[in-house]
N, CA, C, O and CB atoms as a CASP TS submission, in Angstrom:
PFRMAT TS
TARGET T0000
AUTHOR 0000-0000-0000
METHOD Language model
MODEL 1
PARENT N/A
ATOM      1  N   MET     1      26.344 -21.854 -21.298  1.00  0.00           N
ATOM      2  CA  MET     1      27.710 -21.542 -20.977  1.00  0.00           C
ATOM      3  C   MET     1      28.458 -22.838 -20.676  1.00  0.00           C
ATOM      4  O   MET     1      27.946 -23.699 -19.961  1.00  0.00           O
ATOM      5  CB  MET     1      27.785 -20.563 -19.789  1.00  0.00           C
ATOM      6  N   ALA     2      29.610 -22.973 -21.195  1.00  0.00           N
ATOM      7  CA  ALA     2      30.384 -24.193 -20.986  1.00  0.00           C
ATOM      8  C   ALA     2      30.891 -24.245 -19.545  1.00  0.00           C
ATOM      9  O   ALA     2      31.150 -23.218 -18.918  1.00  0.00           O
ATOM     10  CB  ALA     2      31.568 -24.268 -21.984  1.00  0.00           C
ATOM     11  N   GLU     3      31.025 -25.469 -19.041  1.00  0.00           N
ATOM     12  CA  GLU     3      31.483 -25.651 -17.667  1.00  0.00           C
ATOM     13  C   GLU     3      32.982 -25.385 -17.605  1.00  0.00           C
ATOM     14  O   GLU     3      33.754 -25.983 -18.356  1.00  0.00           O
ATOM     15  CB  GLU     3      31.152 -27.082 -17.150  1.00  0.00           C
ATOM     16  N   LEU     4      33.397 -24.486 -16.708  1.00  0.00           N
ATOM     17  CA  LEU     4      34.802 -24.149 -16.591  1.00  0.00           C
ATOM     18  C   LEU     4      35.451 -25.003 -15.516  1.00  0.00           C
ATOM     19  O   LEU     4      34.846 -25.256 -14.474  1.00  0.00           O
ATOM     20  CB  LEU     4      34.980 -22.659 -16.278  1.00  0.00           C
ATOM     21  N   LYS     5      36.670 -25.447 -15.758  1.00  0.00           N
ATOM     22  CA  LYS     5      37.391 -26.218 -14.749  1.00  0.00           C
ATOM     23  C   LYS     5      37.919 -25.251 -13.706  1.00  0.00           C
ATOM     24  O   LYS     5      38.417 -24.173 -14.029  1.00  0.00           O
ATOM     25  CB  LYS     5      38.552 -27.051 -15.384  1.00  0.00           C
ATOM     26  N   SER     6      37.803 -25.650 -12.462  1.00  0.00           N
ATOM     27  CA  SER     6      38.272 -24.819 -11.373  1.00  0.00           C
ATOM     28  C   SER     6      39.787 -24.838 -11.302  1.00  0.00           C
ATOM     29  O   SER     6      40.419 -25.846 -11.620  1.00  0.00           O
ATOM     30  CB  SER     6      37.673 -25.279 -10.053  1.00  0.00           C
ATOM     31  N   MET     7      40.367 -23.723 -10.885  1.00  0.00           N
ATOM     32  CA  MET     7      41.813 -23.654 -10.720  1.00  0.00           C
ATOM     33  C   MET     7      42.239 -24.436  -9.480  1.00  0.00           C
ATOM     34  O   MET     7      43.402 -24.819  -9.356  1.00  0.00           O
ATOM     35  CB  MET     7      42.280 -22.187 -10.620  1.00  0.00           C
ATOM     36  N   PHE     8      41.318 -24.670  -8.581  1.00  0.00           N
ATOM     37  CA  PHE     8      41.613 -25.370  -7.343  1.00  0.00           C
ATOM     38  C   PHE     8      40.960 -26.744  -7.377  1.00  0.00           C
ATOM     39  O   PHE     8      39.853 -26.903  -7.891  1.00  0.00           O
ATOM     40  CB  PHE     8      41.128 -24.560  -6.119  1.00  0.00           C
ATOM     41  N   ARG     9      41.639 -27.715  -6.836  1.00  0.00           N
ATOM     42  CA  ARG     9      41.017 -29.032  -6.756  1.00  0.00           C
ATOM     43  C   ARG     9      40.634 -29.295  -5.303  1.00  0.00           C
ATOM     44  O   ARG     9      41.296 -28.823  -4.378  1.00  0.00           O
ATOM     45  CB  ARG     9      41.974 -30.148  -7.298  1.00  0.00           C
ATOM     46  N   GLU    10      39.583 -30.036  -5.122  1.00  0.00           N
ATOM     47  CA  GLU    10      39.069 -30.327  -3.789  1.00  0.00           C
ATOM     48  C   GLU    10      39.968 -31.343  -3.108  1.00  0.00           C
ATOM     49  O   GLU    10      40.331 -32.365  -3.691  1.00  0.00           O
ATOM     50  CB  GLU    10      37.616 -30.845  -3.858  1.00  0.00           C
ATOM     51  N   VAL    11      40.325 -31.043  -1.850  1.00  0.00           N
ATOM     52  CA  VAL    11      41.178 -31.952  -1.087  1.00  0.00           C
ATOM     53  C   VAL    11      40.434 -32.328   0.184  1.00  0.00           C
ATOM     54  O   VAL    11      40.077 -31.455   0.974  1.00  0.00           O
ATOM     55  CB  VAL    11      42.571 -31.304  -0.760  1.00  0.00           C
ATOM     56  N   LEU    12      40.198 -33.619   0.389  1.00  0.00           N
ATOM     57  CA  LEU    12      39.546 -34.099   1.600  1.00  0.00           C
ATOM     58  C   LEU    12      40.587 -34.838   2.438  1.00  0.00           C
ATOM     59  O   LEU    12      41.360 -35.632   1.902  1.00  0.00           O
ATOM     60  CB  LEU    12      38.325 -35.026   1.264  1.00  0.00           C
ATOM     61  N   PRO    13      40.614 -34.583   3.751  1.00  0.00           N
ATOM     62  CA  PRO    13      41.608 -35.251   4.581  1.00  0.00           C
ATOM     63  C   PRO    13      41.323 -36.748   4.706  1.00  0.00           C
ATOM     64  O   PRO    13      40.167 -37.166   4.776  1.00  0.00           O
ATOM     65  CB  PRO    13      41.650 -34.611   5.964  1.00  0.00           C
ATOM     66  N   LYS    14      42.371 -37.533   4.732  1.00  0.00           N
ATOM     67  CA  LYS    14      42.224 -38.981   4.888  1.00  0.00           C
ATOM     68  C   LYS    14      42.159 -39.357   6.362  1.00  0.00           C
ATOM     69  O   LYS    14      41.596 -40.397   6.702  1.00  0.00           O
ATOM     70  CB  LYS    14      43.386 -39.721   4.202  1.00  0.00           C
ATOM     71  N   GLN    15      42.723 -38.534   7.247  1.00  0.00           N
ATOM     72  CA  GLN    15      42.687 -38.765   8.687  1.00  0.00           C
ATOM     73  C   GLN    15      42.246 -37.479   9.379  1.00  0.00           C
ATOM     74  O   GLN    15      42.289 -36.396   8.795  1.00  0.00           O
ATOM     75  CB  GLN    15      44.078 -39.237   9.217  1.00  0.00           C
ATOM     76  N   GLY    16      41.822 -37.618  10.632  1.00  0.00           N
ATOM     77  CA  GLY    16      41.463 -36.443  11.425  1.00  0.00           C
ATOM     78  C   GLY    16      40.017 -36.032  11.216  1.00  0.00           C
ATOM     79  O   GLY    16      39.189 -36.797  10.721  1.00  0.00           O
ATOM     80  N   GLN    17      39.748 -34.815  11.606  1.00  0.00           N
ATOM     81  CA  GLN    17      38.370 -34.318  11.533  1.00  0.00           C
ATOM     82  C   GLN    17      38.228 -33.315  10.403  1.00  0.00           C
ATOM     83  O   GLN    17      39.154 -32.577  10.064  1.00  0.00           O
ATOM     84  CB  GLN    17      37.950 -33.677  12.868  1.00  0.00           C
ATOM     85  N   LEU    18      37.057 -33.319   9.846  1.00  0.00           N
ATOM     86  CA  LEU    18      36.728 -32.359   8.807  1.00  0.00           C
ATOM     87  C   LEU    18      35.760 -31.359   9.428  1.00  0.00           C
ATOM     88  O   LEU    18      34.714 -31.744   9.950  1.00  0.00           O
ATOM     89  CB  LEU    18      36.111 -33.060   7.533  1.00  0.00           C
ATOM     90  N   SER    19      36.098 -30.114   9.373  1.00  0.00           N
ATOM     91  CA  SER    19      35.192 -29.114   9.947  1.00  0.00           C
ATOM     92  C   SER    19      34.733 -28.163   8.852  1.00  0.00           C
ATOM     93  O   SER    19      35.475 -27.822   7.931  1.00  0.00           O
ATOM     94  CB  SER    19      35.883 -28.329  11.100  1.00  0.00           C
ATOM     95  N   VAL    20      33.502 -27.759   8.989  1.00  0.00           N
ATOM     96  CA  VAL    20      32.918 -26.821   8.042  1.00  0.00           C
ATOM     97  C   VAL    20      32.467 -25.607   8.836  1.00  0.00           C
ATOM     98  O   VAL    20      31.718 -25.732   9.805  1.00  0.00           O
ATOM     99  CB  VAL    20      31.726 -27.463   7.241  1.00  0.00           C
ATOM    100  N   GLU    21      32.918 -24.449   8.429  1.00  0.00           N
ATOM    101  CA  GLU    21      32.501 -23.224   9.112  1.00  0.00           C
ATOM    102  C   GLU    21      31.302 -22.650   8.383  1.00  0.00           C
ATOM    103  O   GLU    21      31.337 -22.399   7.179  1.00  0.00           O
ATOM    104  CB  GLU    21      33.662 -22.185   9.177  1.00  0.00           C
ATOM    105  N   ASP    22      30.253 -22.452   9.138  1.00  0.00           N
ATOM    106  CA  ASP    22      29.038 -21.863   8.578  1.00  0.00           C
ATOM    107  C   ASP    22      28.981 -20.420   9.044  1.00  0.00           C
ATOM    108  O   ASP    22      28.872 -20.150  10.241  1.00  0.00           O
ATOM    109  CB  ASP    22      27.748 -22.658   9.010  1.00  0.00           C
ATOM    110  N   VAL    23      29.052 -19.520   8.127  1.00  0.00           N
ATOM    111  CA  VAL    23      29.027 -18.104   8.469  1.00  0.00           C
ATOM    112  C   VAL    23      27.567 -17.654   8.506  1.00  0.00           C
ATOM    113  O   VAL    23      26.842 -17.756   7.517  1.00  0.00           O
ATOM    114  CB  VAL    23      29.861 -17.252   7.446  1.00  0.00           C
ATOM    115  N   THR    24      27.157 -17.154   9.673  1.00  0.00           N
ATOM    116  CA  THR    24      25.779 -16.682   9.783  1.00  0.00           C
ATOM    117  C   THR    24      25.685 -15.268   9.218  1.00  0.00           C
ATOM    118  O   THR    24      26.569 -14.436   9.422  1.00  0.00           O
ATOM    119  CB  THR    24      25.293 -16.718  11.259  1.00  0.00           C
ATOM    120  N   THR    25      24.629 -15.029   8.529  1.00  0.00           N
ATOM    121  CA  THR    25      24.410 -13.700   7.970  1.00  0.00           C
ATOM    122  C   THR    25      23.085 -13.167   8.489  1.00  0.00           C
ATOM    123  O   THR    25      22.185 -13.924   8.852  1.00  0.00           O
ATOM    124  CB  THR    25      24.427 -13.732   6.414  1.00  0.00           C
ATOM    125  N   MET    26      22.992 -11.858   8.514  1.00  0.00           N
ATOM    126  CA  MET    26      21.753 -11.241   8.981  1.00  0.00           C
ATOM    127  C   MET    26      20.696 -11.343   7.890  1.00  0.00           C
ATOM    128  O   MET    26      20.982 -11.177   6.704  1.00  0.00           O
ATOM    129  CB  MET    26      21.986  -9.760   9.383  1.00  0.00           C
ATOM    130  N   VAL    27      19.473 -11.620   8.318  1.00  0.00           N
ATOM    131  CA  VAL    27      18.362 -11.682   7.386  1.00  0.00           C
ATOM    132  C   VAL    27      17.464 -10.495   7.684  1.00  0.00           C
ATOM    133  O   VAL    27      16.948 -10.350   8.792  1.00  0.00           O
ATOM    134  CB  VAL    27      17.584 -13.039   7.496  1.00  0.00           C
ATOM    135  N   LEU    28      17.287  -9.664   6.697  1.00  0.00           N
ATOM    136  CA  LEU    28      16.455  -8.484   6.889  1.00  0.00           C
ATOM    137  C   LEU    28      15.010  -8.823   6.545  1.00  0.00           C
ATOM    138  O   LEU    28      14.730  -9.508   5.562  1.00  0.00           O
ATOM    139  CB  LEU    28      16.962  -7.303   6.025  1.00  0.00           C
ATOM    140  N   CYS    29      14.113  -8.332   7.368  1.00  0.00           N
ATOM    141  CA  CYS    29      12.699  -8.550   7.100  1.00  0.00           C
ATOM    142  C   CYS    29      12.011  -7.196   7.032  1.00  0.00           C
ATOM    143  O   CYS    29      12.612  -6.165   7.334  1.00  0.00           O
ATOM    144  CB  CYS    29      12.048  -9.458   8.186  1.00  0.00           C
ATOM    145  N   LYS    30      10.756  -7.212   6.637  1.00  0.00           N
ATOM    146  CA  LYS    30      10.008  -5.969   6.528  1.00  0.00           C
ATOM    147  C   LYS    30       9.881  -5.314   7.896  1.00  0.00           C
ATOM    148  O   LYS    30       9.680  -6.005   8.895  1.00  0.00           O
ATOM    149  CB  LYS    30       8.619  -6.222   5.920  1.00  0.00           C
ATOM    150  N   PRO    31       9.995  -4.000   7.954  1.00  0.00           N
ATOM    151  CA  PRO    31       9.820  -3.335   9.239  1.00  0.00           C
ATOM    152  C   PRO    31       8.357  -3.418   9.678  1.00  0.00           C
ATOM    153  O   PRO    31       7.440  -3.350   8.860  1.00  0.00           O
ATOM    154  CB  PRO    31      10.280  -1.861   9.157  1.00  0.00           C
ATOM    155  N   LYS    32       8.170  -3.563  10.959  1.00  0.00           N
ATOM    156  CA  LYS    32       6.812  -3.644  11.487  1.00  0.00           C
ATOM    157  C   LYS    32       6.456  -2.291  12.073  1.00  0.00           C
ATOM    158  O   LYS    32       7.179  -1.757  12.914  1.00  0.00           O
ATOM    159  CB  LYS    32       6.677  -4.775  12.557  1.00  0.00           C
ATOM    160  N   LEU    33       5.350  -1.746  11.629  1.00  0.00           N
ATOM    161  CA  LEU    33       4.914  -0.456  12.143  1.00  0.00           C
ATOM    162  C   LEU    33       4.172  -0.670  13.453  1.00  0.00           C
ATOM    163  O   LEU    33       3.182  -1.399  13.511  1.00  0.00           O
ATOM    164  CB  LEU    33       4.019   0.283  11.115  1.00  0.00           C
ATOM    165  N   LEU    34       4.659  -0.034  14.484  1.00  0.00           N
ATOM    166  CA  LEU    34       4.033  -0.142  15.787  1.00  0.00           C
ATOM    167  C   LEU    34       3.318   1.165  16.090  1.00  0.00           C
ATOM    168  O   LEU    34       3.827   2.237  15.764  1.00  0.00           O
ATOM    169  CB  LEU    34       5.075  -0.477  16.886  1.00  0.00           C
ATOM    170  N   PRO    35       2.160   1.091  16.702  1.00  0.00           N
ATOM    171  CA  PRO    35       1.463   2.332  17.055  1.00  0.00           C
ATOM    172  C   PRO    35       2.271   3.094  18.107  1.00  0.00           C
ATOM    173  O   PRO    35       2.918   2.495  18.966  1.00  0.00           O
ATOM    174  CB  PRO    35       0.027   2.033  17.579  1.00  0.00           C
ATOM    175  N   LEU    36       2.221   4.421  18.022  1.00  0.00           N
ATOM    176  CA  LEU    36       2.931   5.225  19.006  1.00  0.00           C
ATOM    177  C   LEU    36       2.296   5.083  20.378  1.00  0.00           C
ATOM    178  O   LEU    36       2.983   5.150  21.398  1.00  0.00           O
ATOM    179  CB  LEU    36       2.953   6.688  18.585  1.00  0.00           C
ATOM    180  N   LYS    37       0.995   4.890  20.400  1.00  0.00           N
ATOM    181  CA  LYS    37       0.285   4.700  21.664  1.00  0.00           C
ATOM    182  C   LYS    37      -0.565   3.441  21.543  1.00  0.00           C
ATOM    183  O   LYS    37      -1.144   3.162  20.493  1.00  0.00           O
ATOM    184  CB  LYS    37      -0.600   5.950  22.020  1.00  0.00           C
ATOM    185  N   SER    38      -0.626   2.700  22.618  1.00  0.00           N
ATOM    186  CA  SER    38      -1.464   1.504  22.601  1.00  0.00           C
ATOM    187  C   SER    38      -2.922   1.918  22.771  1.00  0.00           C
ATOM    188  O   SER    38      -3.219   3.029  23.210  1.00  0.00           O
ATOM    189  CB  SER    38      -1.037   0.504  23.718  1.00  0.00           C
ATOM    190  N   LEU    39      -3.811   1.018  22.421  1.00  0.00           N
ATOM    191  CA  LEU    39      -5.239   1.317  22.560  1.00  0.00           C
ATOM    192  C   LEU    39      -5.600   1.534  24.025  1.00  0.00           C
ATOM    193  O   LEU    39      -6.426   2.389  24.344  1.00  0.00           O
ATOM    194  CB  LEU    39      -6.091   0.179  21.964  1.00  0.00           C
ATOM    195  N   THR    40      -4.986   0.764  24.910  1.00  0.00           N
ATOM    196  CA  THR    40      -5.268   0.897  26.332  1.00  0.00           C
ATOM    197  C   THR    40      -4.838   2.272  26.823  1.00  0.00           C
ATOM    198  O   THR    40      -5.559   2.911  27.589  1.00  0.00           O
ATOM    199  CB  THR    40      -4.560  -0.208  27.135  1.00  0.00           C
ATOM    200  N   LEU    41      -3.667   2.731  26.389  1.00  0.00           N
ATOM    201  CA  LEU    41      -3.187   4.046  26.800  1.00  0.00           C
ATOM    202  C   LEU    41      -4.105   5.140  26.275  1.00  0.00           C
ATOM    203  O   LEU    41      -4.376   6.112  26.980  1.00  0.00           O
ATOM    204  CB  LEU    41      -1.753   4.274  26.308  1.00  0.00           C
ATOM    205  N   GLU    42      -4.584   4.996  25.051  1.00  0.00           N
ATOM    206  CA  GLU    42      -5.504   5.988  24.500  1.00  0.00           C
ATOM    207  C   GLU    42      -6.805   6.027  25.304  1.00  0.00           C
ATOM    208  O   GLU    42      -7.333   7.107  25.570  1.00  0.00           O
ATOM    209  CB  GLU    42      -5.802   5.680  23.021  1.00  0.00           C
ATOM    210  N   LYS    43      -7.324   4.859  25.693  1.00  0.00           N
ATOM    211  CA  LYS    43      -8.550   4.814  26.495  1.00  0.00           C
ATOM    212  C   LYS    43      -8.331   5.474  27.845  1.00  0.00           C
ATOM    213  O   LYS    43      -9.179   6.232  28.315  1.00  0.00           O
ATOM    214  CB  LYS    43      -9.022   3.365  26.686  1.00  0.00           C
ATOM    215  N   LEU    44      -7.182   5.185  28.476  1.00  0.00           N
ATOM    216  CA  LEU    44      -6.886   5.798  29.774  1.00  0.00           C
ATOM    217  C   LEU    44      -6.775   7.312  29.655  1.00  0.00           C
ATOM    218  O   LEU    44      -7.249   8.041  30.526  1.00  0.00           O
ATOM    219  CB  LEU    44      -5.590   5.223  30.354  1.00  0.00           C
ATOM    220  N   GLU    45      -6.147   7.789  28.573  1.00  0.00           N
ATOM    221  CA  GLU    45      -6.028   9.235  28.378  1.00  0.00           C
ATOM    222  C   GLU    45      -7.395   9.873  28.167  1.00  0.00           C
ATOM    223  O   GLU    45      -7.654  10.966  28.671  1.00  0.00           O
ATOM    224  CB  GLU    45      -5.116   9.541  27.184  1.00  0.00           C
ATOM    225  N   LYS    46      -8.272   9.199  27.426  1.00  0.00           N
ATOM    226  CA  LYS    46      -9.630   9.728  27.222  1.00  0.00           C
ATOM    227  C   LYS    46     -10.385   9.789  28.539  1.00  0.00           C
ATOM    228  O   LYS    46     -11.082  10.763  28.822  1.00  0.00           O
ATOM    229  CB  LYS    46     -10.406   8.863  26.208  1.00  0.00           C
ATOM    230  N   MET    47     -10.240   8.728  29.353  1.00  0.00           N
ATOM    231  CA  MET    47     -10.920   8.718  30.657  1.00  0.00           C
ATOM    232  C   MET    47     -10.378   9.827  31.551  1.00  0.00           C
ATOM    233  O   MET    47     -11.149  10.488  32.247  1.00  0.00           O
ATOM    234  CB  MET    47     -10.751   7.346  31.350  1.00  0.00           C
ATOM    235  N   GLN    48      -9.074  10.039  31.542  1.00  0.00           N
ATOM    236  CA  GLN    48      -8.464  11.072  32.365  1.00  0.00           C
ATOM    237  C   GLN    48      -8.908  12.462  31.889  1.00  0.00           C
ATOM    238  O   GLN    48      -9.199  13.339  32.703  1.00  0.00           O
ATOM    239  CB  GLN    48      -6.924  10.952  32.328  1.00  0.00           C
ATOM    240  N   GLN    49      -8.957  12.652  30.581  1.00  0.00           N
ATOM    241  CA  GLN    49      -9.401  13.944  30.045  1.00  0.00           C
ATOM    242  C   GLN    49     -10.862  14.201  30.397  1.00  0.00           C
ATOM    243  O   GLN    49     -11.231  15.324  30.740  1.00  0.00           O
ATOM    244  CB  GLN    49      -9.209  13.993  28.518  1.00  0.00           C
ATOM    245  N   ALA    50     -11.692  13.166  30.312  1.00  0.00           N
ATOM    246  CA  ALA    50     -13.109  13.321  30.675  1.00  0.00           C
ATOM    247  C   ALA    50     -13.234  13.677  32.156  1.00  0.00           C
ATOM    248  O   ALA    50     -14.045  14.530  32.515  1.00  0.00           O
ATOM    249  CB  ALA    50     -13.904  12.020  30.363  1.00  0.00           C
ATOM    250  N   ALA    51     -12.446  13.038  33.017  1.00  0.00           N
ATOM    251  CA  ALA    51     -12.489  13.345  34.448  1.00  0.00           C
ATOM    252  C   ALA    51     -12.027  14.776  34.708  1.00  0.00           C
ATOM    253  O   ALA    51     -12.615  15.476  35.532  1.00  0.00           O
ATOM    254  CB  ALA    51     -11.617  12.353  35.240  1.00  0.00           C
ATOM    255  N   GLN    52     -10.989  15.212  34.019  1.00  0.00           N
ATOM    256  CA  GLN    52     -10.510  16.578  34.196  1.00  0.00           C
ATOM    257  C   GLN    52     -11.545  17.588  33.708  1.00  0.00           C
ATOM    258  O   GLN    52     -11.730  18.632  34.334  1.00  0.00           O
ATOM    259  CB  GLN    52      -9.186  16.779  33.455  1.00  0.00           C
ATOM    260  N   ASP    53     -12.220  17.291  32.604  1.00  0.00           N
ATOM    261  CA  ASP    53     -13.270  18.168  32.101  1.00  0.00           C
ATOM    262  C   ASP    53     -14.411  18.276  33.107  1.00  0.00           C
ATOM    263  O   ASP    53     -14.939  19.363  33.342  1.00  0.00           O
ATOM    264  CB  ASP    53     -13.795  17.658  30.755  1.00  0.00           C
ATOM    265  N   THR    54     -14.789  17.141  33.702  1.00  0.00           N
ATOM    266  CA  THR    54     -15.864  17.137  34.699  1.00  0.00           C
ATOM    267  C   THR    54     -15.471  17.979  35.911  1.00  0.00           C
ATOM    268  O   THR    54     -16.277  18.768  36.404  1.00  0.00           O
ATOM    269  CB  THR    54     -16.195  15.691  35.138  1.00  0.00           C
ATOM    270  N   ILE    55     -14.254  17.820  36.386  1.00  0.00           N
ATOM    271  CA  ILE    55     -13.786  18.596  37.536  1.00  0.00           C
ATOM    272  C   ILE    55     -13.756  20.074  37.180  1.00  0.00           C
ATOM    273  O   ILE    55     -14.159  20.910  37.988  1.00  0.00           O
ATOM    274  CB  ILE    55     -12.385  18.120  37.993  1.00  0.00           C
ATOM    275  N   HIS    56     -13.292  20.403  35.999  1.00  0.00           N
ATOM    276  CA  HIS    56     -13.238  21.805  35.570  1.00  0.00           C
ATOM    277  C   HIS    56     -14.647  22.403  35.520  1.00  0.00           C
ATOM    278  O   HIS    56     -14.857  23.534  35.957  1.00  0.00           O
ATOM    279  CB  HIS    56     -12.553  21.923  34.183  1.00  0.00           C
ATOM    280  N   GLN    57     -15.612  21.646  34.987  1.00  0.00           N
ATOM    281  CA  GLN    57     -16.997  22.126  34.931  1.00  0.00           C
ATOM    282  C   GLN    57     -17.555  22.325  36.331  1.00  0.00           C
ATOM    283  O   GLN    57     -18.262  23.302  36.579  1.00  0.00           O
ATOM    284  CB  GLN    57     -17.879  21.145  34.147  1.00  0.00           C
ATOM    285  N   GLN    58     -17.249  21.418  37.248  1.00  0.00           N
ATOM    286  CA  GLN    58     -17.731  21.554  38.624  1.00  0.00           C
ATOM    287  C   GLN    58     -17.109  22.778  39.292  1.00  0.00           C
ATOM    288  O   GLN    58     -17.794  23.493  40.024  1.00  0.00           O
ATOM    289  CB  GLN    58     -17.412  20.284  39.437  1.00  0.00           C
ATOM    290  N   GLU    59     -15.833  23.026  39.053  1.00  0.00           N
ATOM    291  CA  GLU    59     -15.190  24.202  39.628  1.00  0.00           C
ATOM    292  C   GLU    59     -15.805  25.476  39.078  1.00  0.00           C
ATOM    293  O   GLU    59     -16.019  26.435  39.820  1.00  0.00           O
ATOM    294  CB  GLU    59     -13.687  24.181  39.352  1.00  0.00           C
ATOM    295  N   MET    60     -16.089  25.495  37.791  1.00  0.00           N
ATOM    296  CA  MET    60     -16.713  26.675  37.180  1.00  0.00           C
ATOM    297  C   MET    60     -18.106  26.891  37.755  1.00  0.00           C
ATOM    298  O   MET    60     -18.507  28.024  38.018  1.00  0.00           O
ATOM    299  CB  MET    60     -16.785  26.525  35.643  1.00  0.00           C
ATOM    300  N   ALA    61     -18.843  25.798  37.948  1.00  0.00           N
ATOM    301  CA  ALA    61     -20.199  25.912  38.521  1.00  0.00           C
ATOM    302  C   ALA    61     -20.124  26.419  39.955  1.00  0.00           C
ATOM    303  O   ALA    61     -20.965  27.221  40.361  1.00  0.00           O
ATOM    304  CB  ALA    61     -20.935  24.544  38.477  1.00  0.00           C
ATOM    305  N   GLU    62     -19.142  25.975  40.733  1.00  0.00           N
ATOM    306  CA  GLU    62     -18.995  26.441  42.123  1.00  0.00           C
ATOM    307  C   GLU    62     -18.625  27.915  42.162  1.00  0.00           C
ATOM    308  O   GLU    62     -19.091  28.643  43.039  1.00  0.00           O
ATOM    309  CB  GLU    62     -17.929  25.611  42.865  1.00  0.00           C
ATOM    310  N   LYS    63     -17.794  28.370  41.229  1.00  0.00           N
ATOM    311  CA  LYS    63     -17.420  29.780  41.185  1.00  0.00           C
ATOM    312  C   LYS    63     -18.634  30.637  40.854  1.00  0.00           C
ATOM    313  O   LYS    63     -18.806  31.715  41.423  1.00  0.00           O
ATOM    314  CB  LYS    63     -16.301  30.014  40.155  1.00  0.00           C
ATOM    315  N   GLU    64     -19.475  30.166  39.940  1.00  0.00           N
ATOM    316  CA  GLU    64     -20.670  30.912  39.563  1.00  0.00           C
ATOM    317  C   GLU    64     -21.639  31.003  40.737  1.00  0.00           C
ATOM    318  O   GLU    64     -22.244  32.050  40.966  1.00  0.00           O
ATOM    319  CB  GLU    64     -21.356  30.256  38.356  1.00  0.00           C
ATOM    320  N   HIS    65     -21.787  29.907  41.482  1.00  0.00           N
ATOM    321  CA  HIS    65     -22.701  29.898  42.627  1.00  0.00           C
ATOM    322  C   HIS    65     -22.157  30.760  43.773  1.00  0.00           C
ATOM    323  O   HIS    65     -22.929  31.425  44.464  1.00  0.00           O
ATOM    324  CB  HIS    65     -22.933  28.452  43.114  1.00  0.00           C
ATOM    325  N   SER    66     -20.862  30.753  43.974  1.00  0.00           N
ATOM    326  CA  SER    66     -20.289  31.539  45.083  1.00  0.00           C
ATOM    327  C   SER    66     -20.248  33.018  44.741  1.00  0.00           C
ATOM    328  O   SER    66     -20.243  33.840  45.658  1.00  0.00           O
ATOM    329  CB  SER    66     -18.873  31.044  45.423  1.00  0.00           C
ATOM    330  N   SER    67     -20.218  33.397  43.485  1.00  0.00           N
ATOM    331  CA  SER    67     -20.162  34.811  43.107  1.00  0.00           C
ATOM    332  C   SER    67     -21.542  35.450  43.130  1.00  0.00           C
ATOM    333  O   SER    67     -21.634  36.677  43.132  1.00  0.00           O
ATOM    334  CB  SER    67     -19.543  34.965  41.721  1.00  0.00           C
ATOM    335  N   LYS    68     -22.611  34.677  43.147  1.00  0.00           N
ATOM    336  CA  LYS    68     -23.980  35.234  43.164  1.00  0.00           C
ATOM    337  C   LYS    68     -24.363  35.732  44.512  1.00  0.00           C
ATOM    338  O   LYS    68     -25.475  36.227  44.694  1.00  0.00           O
ATOM    339  CB  LYS    68     -24.983  34.209  42.718  1.00  0.00           C
TER
END
């Protein structure tokens, strides 16, 4: 493609300051999938469920012994 002449010519100031505005744009990156629950939270929930199961079993055993 042939080089086209611009309709505008570049003008640089002979005195004063030259400022350039840099427009920042957002850069999109891949989304990161985060677990809904952390491993620590899952371990704590398992420990709590195991403790509740143990207590429930003990209560059931006490009811059986008291009903005899």
